[in-house]
N, C-alpha and C positions, 0 to 999 in steps of 0.2 A: 500495498501499500504505499499510496503517499498524499501522505496527512500534510497539511497547511493552514494559515490567519489568517484572512482576507478582512478588507476594509480600513479606517482612518487610525488613525494609533490613536488606541490606548483602547478600541471599540472594534477589534478585527473579532473574524466569527471564526467558527471551528470548520474544517470542512476537509474536503477528501478530492485526490483528482479523480475522474471515473477512465476507462478502457480509451475512449476517444481524445481524451485529456482536457474535458470541460474541469468547472469545481462544481463541485456541489455539496449544499451544505449540509452539516451538521448539527446545526443551529437544533436542541428540542432533544437531540441523541446524548451529545455529550457535552459540560459545560463551556469546554476548554479543551486545547491539544494540549493537557497538562497534567500532573499530580495522576490520578487514578485510570484516564484515561488509557495512561502511556505503559498501565501495567500488565503483565503476559493476559490479563479476562480480560481491563479494558481494548485491548488489541485485539484480544478475540471477538470480541463484541461487535468490532468493527467491523469485521474481516465478515460475519452475518450477512453483512445490509448486503444489496445491492444499488451500491451507486446510483446506477442510473434510476434506479426510483427514486432518489433523492433533489430536493430544489436545484435547480441551476442559478449559481451564483454571476453577476456581470460586475460585481468593484472589480477594480482596477489593480488596485494596494492589494501588494503582499506584503501581510510584518510576519515578525518572525517565528519561523517554523511552530517554538515552544514557545508558553508562554507561562507565566509564574518560574520561572527556572527560577530556585534555589539558588544555587551554586555555581557560579560561571570559574569551573577549574581552565588552566593552561600548564600545557606540559613544553616547556624551554628547550630549546639547541637540540631538539630527536631527530635530528636529519644527519649525519656525518657530515657534508658538504657544506650543510651553512653552519654546522660548528666551528667549521673552515674559515668559511667565506667573513665570519664575526671574530676572526684570530679569539676565538679562546677553546679548549678542551672539550672532548666530546666526554660527555659526564657518562660515570660511572652509573648512576642513579637518575631516576625519571629529576631534573626538573620543577616543583609546583611553582605556582602561585597564582594565583586568584586575580578577574578581573570583574570589573566592578558590575552588579544586572543594570547600573541604570547607564551603560554603555552600548543595553541590546536595542539592535533597531531592526528593522525589514531589510531584505536581502540588496532591494535597491532604492532606498532614503541615501540622502547627499551622506556623505563622509564629510565632515568639520573642523576645521585644520583650529585647532587650540588658541587662543591668545598666547602670542609672543612665540608660537611654533615654532623650530628652523628645522625642526626634524622630524617630517611627519613621513610614515614607512610604511609600505603595505605585508602585510602576509597570509597567504591561501593556507587553508586548513580543514583535516579532515575533523568533521564533529560527532562526539561518540554520544548519544541521550540517553537515560540511565534506565529502566522501567521495573527493576525491581529493585526494592531496598538492599544494598551490601555493605559490611563490613565484617572484616577480617578474611574476604571472603579468597579462597585457592584459585589459582590459573585456571583450574580444570572445570570453575564453576563460574569464572568472570563472562562468560560472553550467556551465559545466560540472563546475563541483568541487564543486558543491554535491548533496549528498546528497536534502536534507530541510530541512523545517518543521517549524516545534513555539511552545507559547507558553511566557512565563517573562512571571514575577511578578518583577522585579529591586526587590527588597524592599529599602529604602534609613533608612539614620540620615542625619538633615539635621545636626544640630551636631555628629555624628564625621566629616561628610565636610566640611563647609564653614569652621565651626569651630576643630576642633581641630586646626591648624595638615596641613602637608604636601598631598601627593594625597590621590584620593579615596577611595583603597582602604577604609579602614578603614574607612568610614562605608556600605561594599558588600559587604563580607565576609564576616558577621558571619555564626555558624551561622545556619542555615533559609531565606536572602535570597536563594538563589537558586532556588523549585522551577520542576521544566522537566515539560511533558508538558500533558495526559495522552499522547499518543503525536506518533510523529515519520509527519510526514506524506509520504512521497517526494517527491520536483519533482517528476516527471513529473504527480500529479495534484495541483498550484498552479503552471497553464499561465503568472498573472501575482501575484507577492508582492508586487506594489505597487498591488494592487487586494483588497485587504482590510479590511472593517472588523475593527476592535476594542473593545472597552467594560472596564469594571473596575466593582464596585456594592462601596462596605461596607454590611454592614448596611441592604441591598435598597435604598440611596441610589445612584444612578448618579452616578460622579465625573465618569469618562472614556468616552469614546465619538467615538473617531475613526479613521481610515483608513491604510494603510503610504504611500495616495496623497500625502501629504502630508509627507514624508520628507525635506531635503533631501540628504540621501544616498542610494538607492537600493541592493538588497542587491548588484547587480552592482558599481558602482563601492565600495563597501563590498569585498565581496573582492578585487578587483582592489587598491585603496586598502592593505590591512591587510598583504596579502603582499607588498608592499614595504616591510616592516619586522618582518617574520616571517616564517616556513613557516609555513603551513596543512595541517594532520593530518587523514585519518581522524579525524573524533569529536569536531574539535575544533569549540566552541560562539560563535558572535556573536551576542549581544545586540543588537540593532540600534536601538535609542533607545525614546523612547514618548510619544507627541500629549498636550497639558496635558488638566490636571486632575486632578493631582496633589494630595495636603493640599497640599503647602507652598504651592502658588499659589492656594492659597483664599482668595474675599475676604469680609467684612472681616481678618478672619482665617485665619492655617491652620489645617490639624484634620492630627493627629495620631491614630495608634494610640494604645488605651491598656489595650489585653487587652479580652478578650471579645467584641469585633467576629466577624465571619465578612468574608470578602472574595470574592467570585465576580468574577472573569473573564472570557473568552474571546474567541479571532483566529477568522474567517470560516471554516469547514472543519478549522480545526483544533483542534478540541475545546476544552471547558471547567476551568477549576480551582475548586477552593473550597477555601480557608484555613480557619481558627480562629482567629487569635491570641491566645496563651499568655503567659508570661515565662522568659526564662531560670533 
């Protein structure tokens, strides 16, 4: 299934794509693509429906594919070649940081460069959506806790992240720095999350062209690992890191967003995003 949320920001309606790619309303079936709707039982209920029997929605805006996200967890330096372009060693264990939930927005909403920013950057990432509570789960059990996958742009301000002291969070959690979607593709339709091509372009120039095959730590290990430090609940999202090609790593000089650009990105089978870059 491909689940999504459509409508104006803050008033999105849960929806599902039918076989013809039409958006069908789940209003009255589930309150949101969140929480209980993402559990195995909730997803089984949605699978029992005939999408063609549901009302078609003509709303044009697509919102974040997950509502009411509890935790927005990110993994840093999870591609060896991205660690190299960042001049940092490959981590021996996953690097975990949290991105502010207030950064979350729709996949095609405008990205806003923060006030005073000099080094706003892009990162295409595979998002993992949790569907079953996970606490101290083994690697063998980890995939049972995954509801599905989505595209994420982990927009980052490198000066705030690296040069302003403290942890990475201040460069990762700015408003609009977390486009999620366009849809959540349930895990049964993604047989191998470690075999997905991914790409990102700015103004038509392809900067990132990678694959989840080159992750240092795969999805199974990440769900297991994160659950050793915090419980994961339905609707929590893990953003799993980016392949090389970010602006910070360009040679001979880094390339950062200035405003006016159009970012396009996508992951095989999970859809595409398109953001115009503006200013806060």
